[in-house]
C-alpha positions in Angstrom: 78.5 227.2 -29.5 76.0 229.0 -31.7 76.3 232.1 -29.5 80.1 232.1 -29.9 79.8 232.3 -33.7 77.4 235.2 -33.5 79.7 237.5 -31.5 82.7 237.3 -34.0 80.3 237.7 -36.9 78.8 240.8 -35.4 82.2 242.3 -34.7 83.2 241.6 -38.2 80.2 243.4 -39.6 81.0 246.4 -37.4 84.6 246.5 -38.7 83.4 246.4 -42.3 80.8 249.2 -41.7 83.5 251.3 -40.0 85.9 251.2 -42.9 88.4 248.7 -41.5 88.1 246.3 -44.4 89.7 246.6 -47.8 91.0 244.4 -50.6 94.7 245.2 -50.1 97.2 243.2 -48.0 97.5 245.7 -45.2 93.7 245.7 -44.6 93.5 241.9 -44.7 96.3 241.8 -42.1 94.2 244.1 -39.9 91.3 241.7 -40.5 93.4 238.8 -39.4 94.2 240.5 -36.1 90.5 241.3 -35.5 89.5 237.8 -36.5 92.1 236.3 -34.1 91.0 238.5 -31.3 87.3 237.5 -31.5 88.0 233.8 -32.3 90.8 233.0 -29.9 93.8 233.5 -32.2 95.8 230.9 -34.1 94.2 228.2 -32.0 90.9 228.9 -33.5 89.9 226.7 -36.4 87.7 229.3 -38.0 89.0 230.2 -41.5 89.8 233.7 -42.6 87.1 235.3 -44.8 88.0 235.6 -48.4 88.4 238.9 -50.4 85.2 238.1 -52.4 83.3 237.5 -49.1 84.5 240.9 -47.8 83.6 242.7 -51.0 80.2 241.1 -51.0 79.6 242.1 -47.4 80.6 245.7 -48.1 78.3 245.9 -51.1 75.5 244.4 -49.0 76.0 247.2 -46.5 75.5 249.8 -49.3 78.9 251.5 -48.9 80.5 252.1 -52.4 84.3 252.4 -52.9 85.9 255.9 -52.6 85.4 258.2 -55.6 85.9 261.8 -56.5 82.3 262.8 -55.6 80.6 264.2 -52.5 76.9 264.3 -51.8 75.7 266.8 -49.1 72.3 266.9 -47.5 70.3 270.1 -47.3 71.2 270.5 -43.6 74.9 270.1 -44.4 74.7 272.7 -47.2 73.1 275.2 -44.8 75.4 274.3 -42.0 78.6 275.0 -43.8 77.2 278.0 -45.6 77.9 276.6 -49.0 77.5 278.9 -52.0 78.3 278.3 -55.6 79.2 280.6 -58.5 79.1 280.1 -62.3 82.4 279.7 -64.1 83.0 282.5 -66.5 84.9 282.5 -69.8 88.1 284.5 -69.6 87.3 287.3 -72.0 88.7 290.4 -70.3 92.5 291.1 -70.3 94.4 290.5 -67.1 96.1 293.5 -65.6 99.6 293.0 -64.3 100.6 295.7 -61.9 104.3 296.3 -62.2 106.9 298.8 -61.0 108.6 301.1 -63.5 110.8 304.2 -63.9 111.1 306.8 -66.6 114.3 307.4 -68.6 115.6 309.2 -71.6 115.2 307.4 -74.9 118.7 305.9 -75.7 117.7 305.8 -79.4 117.6 309.6 -79.6 120.3 310.4 -77.1 123.1 312.4 -78.6 126.6 312.1 -77.2 128.8 315.1 -78.0 132.5 314.2 -78.6 135.3 316.0 -80.3 136.4 314.4 -83.5 140.0 315.5 -83.1 142.5 316.2 -80.3 141.8 319.6 -79.0 141.7 322.1 -76.1 138.4 323.5 -74.9 138.6 327.3 -74.8 135.0 328.1 -73.9 131.8 326.2 -72.9 128.8 327.9 -74.3 126.0 325.8 -72.8 125.3 324.2 -69.4 123.1 321.4 -68.1 119.4 322.2 -68.7 120.1 324.4 -71.7 117.7 323.8 -74.6 119.5 323.7 -78.0 118.6 323.3 -81.6 120.5 321.9 -84.5 123.6 323.9 -85.4 123.5 325.9 -82.1 127.1 326.5 -80.8 128.2 324.4 -77.9 131.9 324.7 -77.5 134.9 326.8 -78.8 137.9 324.5 -79.3 141.5 325.0 -80.3 143.3 322.2 -82.3 146.6 322.0 -84.2 145.1 319.1 -86.2 142.4 321.5 -87.4 145.0 324.1 -88.4 146.9 321.5 -90.4 143.7 320.3 -92.1 142.8 323.9 -93.1 146.3 324.4 -94.5 146.0 321.2 -96.5 142.7 322.4 -97.9 144.2 325.7 -98.9 147.0 324.0 -100.6 144.6 321.7 -102.5 142.5 324.6 -103.5 145.6 326.5 -104.8 146.8 323.4 -106.8 143.4 322.9 -108.3 143.0 326.5 -109.3 146.4 326.4 -111.1 145.5 323.2 -112.9 142.1 324.6 -113.9 143.7 327.7 -115.4 146.2 325.6 -117.4 143.4 323.4 -118.7 141.3 326.4 -119.7 144.3 327.9 -121.5 145.4 324.8 -123.4 142.0 323.3 -124.3 141.4 325.7 -127.3 145.0 325.2 -128.5 144.4 321.4 -128.6 141.2 321.9 -130.6 143.1 324.0 -133.1 145.9 321.4 -133.1 148.4 324.0 -132.0 149.5 321.5 -129.3 149.4 317.7 -129.4 146.3 316.0 -128.2 148.4 313.9 -125.8 149.4 317.0 -123.8 145.8 318.0 -123.4 145.0 314.6 -121.9 147.8 314.9 -119.3 146.5 318.4 -118.3 143.0 317.1 -117.9 144.3 314.3 -115.7 146.2 316.7 -113.5 143.1 318.9 -113.1 140.9 315.9 -112.1 143.5 314.7 -109.6 143.8 318.1 -107.9 140.1 318.6 -107.9 139.7 315.2 -106.1 142.4 316.2 -103.5 140.6 319.5 -102.9 137.3 317.6 -102.3 138.9 315.2 -99.9 140.5 318.0 -97.9 137.1 319.8 -97.7 135.3 316.7 -96.6 137.7 316.3 -93.8 136.9 319.8 -92.5 133.2 319.0 -92.7 133.8 315.9 -90.6 135.6 318.0 -88.0 132.4 320.0 -87.7 133.0 323.1 -89.8 130.2 324.5 -91.8 130.4 325.4 -95.5 130.5 329.0 -94.6 133.3 328.5 -92.1 135.3 326.6 -94.7 134.9 329.2 -97.4 135.8 332.0 -95.0 139.5 333.0 -95.3 141.1 332.5 -91.8 143.8 334.7 -90.6 147.1 333.4 -89.2 147.9 329.9 -88.0 146.2 330.5 -84.6 142.9 331.4 -86.2 143.1 328.3 -88.3 143.2 326.2 -85.1 140.0 327.6 -83.7 136.5 326.4 -84.4 133.0 326.3 -82.9 131.6 322.8 -82.1 127.8 322.9 -82.9 124.9 320.7 -81.9 123.8 317.9 -84.2 120.4 317.4 -82.6 117.6 319.3 -80.9 117.0 318.8 -77.2 118.2 319.6 -73.7 121.7 319.2 -72.3 121.2 316.6 -69.6 124.8 315.9 -68.8 128.1 317.9 -69.0 131.6 316.7 -68.2 133.6 319.2 -70.3 135.7 321.8 -68.5 137.2 324.8 -70.2 141.0 324.7 -70.5 141.3 320.9 -70.5 142.5 318.8 -73.4 140.4 316.1 -74.9 140.6 313.5 -77.6 138.0 311.9 -79.9 137.1 309.2 -77.4 136.1 311.6 -74.6 132.4 312.3 -74.0 131.9 316.1 -73.4 128.1 316.2 -72.9 124.8 314.6 -73.7 121.7 316.0 -75.4 118.3 314.3 -75.2 115.0 315.3 -76.7 112.2 315.7 -74.0 109.2 315.4 -76.3 109.0 311.8 -75.3 110.4 309.5 -72.6 111.2 305.9 -72.2 109.5 303.8 -69.5 111.4 300.8 -68.1 109.4 298.1 -66.5 110.2 294.8 -64.7 108.2 291.6 -64.8 109.1 288.5 -62.8 110.2 285.4 -64.7 106.9 283.7 -63.7 105.0 286.2 -66.0 107.8 287.1 -68.4 106.5 284.7 -71.1 103.1 286.6 -71.1 104.6 289.9 -72.1 104.9 290.5 -75.8 105.8 293.5 -78.1 102.7 295.5 -79.0 100.7 294.8 -75.8 98.8 297.8 -74.3 99.8 299.3 -71.0 99.0 302.3 -68.9 101.7 304.3 -67.1 100.4 305.9 -63.9 102.3 308.7 -62.3 101.3 308.4 -58.6 102.5 311.9 -57.6 100.6 313.8 -60.3 97.5 311.6 -60.9 98.4 311.4 -64.6 97.9 308.2 -66.7 99.3 307.7 -70.2 98.6 304.9 -72.6 101.5 303.2 -74.4 102.6 299.9 -76.0 105.4 297.5 -75.2 108.3 298.4 -77.6 110.8 295.8 -76.5 111.3 293.0 -73.9 114.7 291.6 -72.9 115.5 288.1 -74.1 117.2 287.1 -70.8 116.3 287.1 -67.1 118.4 289.2 -64.8 120.2 286.8 -62.5 120.1 289.3 -59.6 116.4 290.2 -59.7 115.0 287.1 -61.5 113.0 289.5 -63.7 112.9 290.6 -67.3 112.9 294.3 -68.3 110.7 295.8 -71.0 110.4 299.2 -72.5 107.7 301.5 -73.8 107.6 305.1 -75.1 105.3 307.8 -73.8 104.7 311.3 -75.1 105.9 314.3 -73.1 104.9 317.3 -75.3 104.9 319.9 -72.4 108.1 318.4 -70.9 106.1 317.9 -67.7 107.5 314.5 -66.9 111.1 314.0 -66.1 113.5 311.1 -66.3 114.0 309.0 -63.2 110.3 309.3 -62.0 108.8 306.2 -60.3 105.6 305.0 -62.0 103.2 302.1 -61.9 102.6 300.1 -65.0 99.3 298.5 -65.7 100.1 295.9 -68.4 97.1 294.3 -70.2 97.6 290.5 -70.9 95.0 289.4 -73.5 93.0 286.2 -72.7 93.8 282.8 -74.2 91.1 280.8 -76.0 89.7 278.2 -73.7 90.7 279.8 -70.4 88.0 280.3 -67.7 88.0 282.3 -64.5 86.9 281.4 -61.0 87.2 283.2 -57.6 90.4 282.5 -55.6 88.4 281.0 -52.7 87.0 278.3 -55.0 90.5 276.7 -55.5 92.0 274.3 -53.0 95.7 273.4 -53.0 96.7 269.9 -51.9 100.3 268.7 -52.3 101.0 271.4 -54.9 97.9 270.3 -57.0 94.8 272.5 -57.4 91.2 271.3 -57.1 87.7 272.8 -57.3 84.4 271.2 -56.3 82.1 271.3 -59.4 78.3 271.0 -58.8 76.6 268.3 -60.8 74.0 269.8 -63.1 70.4 269.1 -61.9 71.3 268.3 -58.3 71.4 270.3 -55.1 74.2 268.6 -53.2 76.4 266.5 -55.5 79.9 267.9 -56.1 82.8 266.5 -58.1 86.3 267.1 -56.9 88.1 268.1 -60.1 91.8 268.8 -60.7 92.7 272.0 -62.6 95.8 273.6 -64.0 96.2 277.2 -62.9 97.3 279.6 -65.7 97.5 282.8 -63.7 96.3 283.8 -60.3 96.0 286.8 -57.9 94.5 287.4 -54.5 91.0 287.7 -56.0 90.8 285.3 -59.0 92.3 282.3 -60.7 92.6 281.7 -64.4 92.1 278.1 -65.3 94.2 276.8 -68.2 92.4 275.4 -71.3 91.6 271.7 -71.2 94.4 269.2 -72.1 94.9 265.5 -72.1 96.0 265.8 -68.5 93.0 267.7 -67.1 89.5 268.5 -68.0 89.6 272.1 -67.1 86.4 274.0 -66.5 83.6 275.0 -68.9 81.8 278.3 -68.8 78.5 277.9 -67.0 79.6 275.1 -64.7 79.0 275.9 -61.0 81.8 275.6 -58.4 81.8 275.9 -54.7 83.1 279.2 -53.2 82.7 279.9 -49.5 83.0 276.3 -48.3 85.6 274.8 -50.6 88.1 274.2 -47.8 85.3 272.5 -45.8 84.4 270.3 -48.7 88.1 269.3 -49.1 88.2 268.3 -45.4 85.0 266.3 -45.8 86.4 264.6 -48.9 89.6 263.6 -47.0 87.4 262.4 -44.1 85.4 260.3 -46.5 88.6 258.6 -47.8 89.7 257.8 -44.3 86.3 256.5 -43.3 86.2 254.3 -46.4 89.6 252.7 -45.4 91.3 253.9 -48.6 95.1 254.0 -48.5 97.2 256.1 -50.7 97.4 253.4 -53.4 93.8 252.6 -53.1 92.6 256.1 -53.8 91.4 256.6 -57.4 93.9 258.0 -59.9 93.4 261.5 -61.3 92.4 260.1 -64.7 89.8 257.9 -63.0 88.3 260.6 -60.8 88.6 263.6 -63.0 88.3 262.0 -66.4 85.3 259.9 -65.7 82.7 261.1 -63.2 81.8 258.3 -60.6 78.8 257.8 -58.5 78.4 260.0 -55.5 79.2 259.0 -51.9 76.8 259.9 -49.1 78.4 261.9 -46.3 76.3 261.4 -43.2 76.7 263.2 -39.9 75.2 262.5 -36.6 
């Protein structure tokens, strides 16, 4: 009978050492099955061991509960080729490599339109023609212009008559030869005709006539209907839609003039990084086909994401003094994102992703093989590096100078998962993030055969 007791007790100890025992209901059910197997099932009168007895037995075997720590021997470190690297403070700007294209600056783009209904008699420039302010562009013919000139001549004639009458009767009123009331009426007539003449002249100026053209005496009615439309800006004609002999109204666009001393660069950034781009940030525009690089700053960024591309557009201005660069050229934009206080940087191979959470293995100071599995929040990442967000209430982050595993981070993660399985921990038995990552626990020995 004594031998019969020793066999179940030995099997029970083996089960505990192998990780089959735990304090939860499921593990106790497994224990019941094992106990029934070795004692003869329900017919056995042997009582089921209590939870306190199981916990005491586990502690007596020297196996602590699962924690967020690993302890590796020297042989294990050498076997997996484990290397560590010091965490660095994120001090250098991050470079976002983005696509871009050059364009004309819409703020300095001049649209040439007629200000009245007219017929184009002659086009004096073509696409690519460089023009200056007041250079002739088009010769137009308009009956509205002829009427406006006639109205101006009538207003000038009326004002000239009223001015002569005033000059004649002003001395008479002073000598009281004529009543003072008559002089006041003459002064009012002169002021009214002078205002009408000014309004008629302003209308001609709006139509595009110069002061010299207005003062010149036109010939017959046909000459009054002709005028030269001149450039209001300096630049190059980049677009022309006007054709001689056609009729146009004030809404029609005849041509476009753009200055080429500078260009606009349009870039596109994904919505993932759109919040990192701000007005005033430094960028470099690389022209891949000419090996030229120009520095610039972000001048504007869209306030909405394009639903088609899921990206936001931004703009920057670059100089073009020799007019070497042209609109529509593809460029690469190297946008500098300044660092955020509290951010740290680690190699990409140091980070392990598990169920959309990110972890690193941090070496305990003063030890050779103890590592803490710590959750981090990723601020930015690329194929080479990961920027760890500053510490918050939800994660500890990383401090500059701490050492993290690099070459064997994936192996350490597998060893950590194996440790949890070997310890018999279920999903609800595993320590919470705030327990593991907020308060370092004692290490667990990982032993291999």
